[in-house]
N, C-alpha and C positions, 0 to 999 in steps of 0.2 A: 214254202220252199226251203230246202236244206242248204245251209251256208256252204258256198264253194261250188255248187252245181246249179245250173240254170234250168235244165230240161227234166229233172227228176219228177216222177209222178207218184201219186199215192200208192198205185199198184206196185211200183218198184220199191218203195219204202216198206210196204207190207211184205214183199219177198225177202228183203234184208232182215226184217224183224223175225220172220219165221226161220230163216237160215241161222240167225243169231241164237234163237231159242234152242234149236236142235243142236247147233255146234257147242253151245254152253253145256248142254246135257252130256254130249259125247265126251267133251274135254274133261268134264268132272269125273266121269267113270273110268275112261281109259286113254284119253287124248285122241287127237286126230280130227277135231272139229273143224279145222281149217279146210278139210275136204269139201265141206258144205259152204262155209262162210266166205272164203276167198273167191270161189267161182261166182257166188251170188253177187259179190261186190263188183266183179269184173263185168257184170251185166248192166251196171248202172251207166246210163248214157253220159258220155263225156269224161269218164273217170280214166286216169292213166294207170298203168300197172304199178308204178311207185306209190301213187295215192291209194290204190287198193291195198297194197302191202302195209302201208303205214296205218290206214284206217282199220284194217283187219287186226293189227297188233293192239291198237287201242281198245277195240271191242274185247279182245282176248284177255287184256289186263284186267278188265272189270270181271270177266267170268272166272278166271283162274284165282283172282283174289278172293272172290266170294266163296268158291268151292274150297280154297285152302283154309279159310276161316271156319267153314262148316266142318271140314274134316278135323281140324284142330280141336274144335269144341266137342266133337262126338267120338273121334277115334284116337285122339291124343298121340299123334306121331312124335317120334324121337327128334326133338329140335337140335340136339347136339350133332346129329348127322345131317339133318335137312338144311339148317341155316348156313353152315360153311359151304355145303354143296351148292346152295342157291347163290352164294356170293361168287363162287368160282364160275358158275354157269352164267351169271349176269355178264361178267367180263368176257366170257367166251362168246356169248350171243352178240355183244357189241362188236367184237372182232369179226365174227361171221358176217354181220351186216355190212361192215366196212368192205370186206372182200367181195360181197355180193354185188356191190356197186360197180365192180370192174371185171368180175369173172362170171360167166353165165352158169346158172345152176345145172344146165344140161350136161356139163362135164361130169357131175357127180351122180346124176339120177340113175344110170345103169348100176352103179355100185349099191345104191340105196335099195333098188328093187331086189337085187340078189340077197342083200342082208335081210330084207323083210320076208322073203321066201324062206330063208333059213330059220328066222324067228317063228314064223307060222308053223312050219313043219315040226320044229322042236317043241313048241307049246302044245300042238295037237297030239303028238305022239308021247308026251309025258304028262298024263292027266293029273298026276300028283304034285307036279311042280307048282309052287305058289300056294299050296293049301295051308301049309304051316310055316311059321318063321323058324328058320334054323340057320343062324348067321354063319357065313363062311369064314370070316376073319374076326379078330378081336384087336383092341388097342389101336395103335397108330396105323396098322395095316388096313383096318376097316375104314378109317377116315381118309387115308390116302387114296384107296380104291374109290370111295364115294366122290372125292374131289376130282379124280380123273374122269369118272362118269359125267360129272357136272360140266367139266371143261369141254369134253368132246361133244356131248349132246347139246350143250349150250351153243357151241360154235355152229353145229348143224342147224339149230333153230334160226340163228341169225342169217345163215347162208341160204337155206332152202325152206325149212319149216314144217311141212306136213308130217304128222306122225310123231312129233317130238315127245308128247306125253306117253305114247305107246312105247317108244324106245327107252324112255326113262324107267317105265314100269318093268319091262322085261330085263333091263340091265340090273335093276335093284333086286329082282327076283332071282336071276341066275348068278350074278356076280357077288351080290351081298347076302342073299339068302332070306329075304323078306317074303312074307306071303303077299298075295295080290292086293289085299285091302291095305296093309301097312305100306306097301310100295306105292299104291295109288295116292294115299294120303301125303306121302313125302313128295311124290312127283308133282302134285299141285303147287306146293311151295316153291319147288325148283322151277317149274314151268312159269309161274308168276314172275320169277326173277328173269328168266330168259326173254319173256315178252317185254319187260321193262327195259332190258338191255338193248334189244332191237329198236324199241320205240325211242330210246334216248338218241339213237343215231338218226332216225328219221325226222324228229322234231325240228332240229335246226335248219333242215332243208325245206321247210314249209310244205311238206308233202301231205300232212294230215288234214283231212276234212272233218273239222270239229263237230259240226252239226250231225252229220251222218255217223261219225264215230260215237257220239253220245247215245244216239238212238240204238245203234248196234250194241254198245256196251250195256245198256239197260236190259236188252233182250238176252244177251249172253250171260249177264249176271243172274237173271231169273232161271235160265236153263241150268246154269252151274249150281245154283242152290238146290234145285230139285234133283239133279243128278247126283250130287254129293250125298244128300240124305238117302236116296235110294240105294246107292252103293254101300253105304255104311250099314243100312238095314239088311240088305240081301247078302253081303259078304263076298268072299273071295271067288266062290264058284260062279256067281253071277258076273263078276268083273272079268273072269277068265273067258266066259262065253262071248261077252261084248267085245273083249280084246281081240279074239280071233276074227270076229265079223269085221271090225274096223281095220285090222291088219290086212285082211283079204281085200277090202275096198281100196286100201292104200296101194296094194300090189297092182290091182287093175288100173287105178288112176295113174300112178307113176309109170307103169309098164306101157300104157297107152301113150303117155307123153313121150317116152323114149322112142317108141315106134314112129310116132308122128314127126318128131324132130329129126330122126335119122334115116327114115325109109320112105316117108310120104313124098311123092313126086319124083322119086328116082326111077329112071327108065331101066329096063333090062339091059344088062351089059355095061351099065355105067359104073 
């Protein structure tokens, strides 16, 4: 039996492990693993939404830390940009988690769907974007832009979450000028910080299911290691393809959420 839950079965644990493996792989390549991991946790009998969010963050911390280390050893990302960006993102994520406790994410989801559609269209119609690193800015302007990206997307991760890694990658490709591989490597370091920031908010509230979180973390860590190695080996073109697939899935998932929250059950003329 997993600590914190009485009715969990081996089949449910197996589902969580498979979801954690797949989510770790997706997160390591382009982000967006929460599309699989969080819904799987919500299927666990007796779990509350807050417990699912907290446990999801714990699993993601394991996976993003593993993929960040793997990227660092194999792709050698620029830490002068990544580490300050991660620090700002951690603070932003904590702030987003605080706001999430009092403000429903449904307020922001329509905006996020529109942003994702714009990102998908832009990436699909610009096949050369992200193939080569061609930095847009230099000096302080580069670091200020990186910090702003970290703050905004970190806040988003704490508040809503799905697609954080994908947003980080496309922001670093379009606004900073990195290729997909370099952007993905830095995104893992920043995403690790945003997960830690959100988890720091959830821990004092006793929402974390430690047993399930550790199981999920080990699965996510394994998937993250495999995904990071594959991304480094296959390069920017492979990451771009997976990125478009994951963004498409995000659009469908969040778009469905918006439809269900705003239109389901409404009668004609209401």
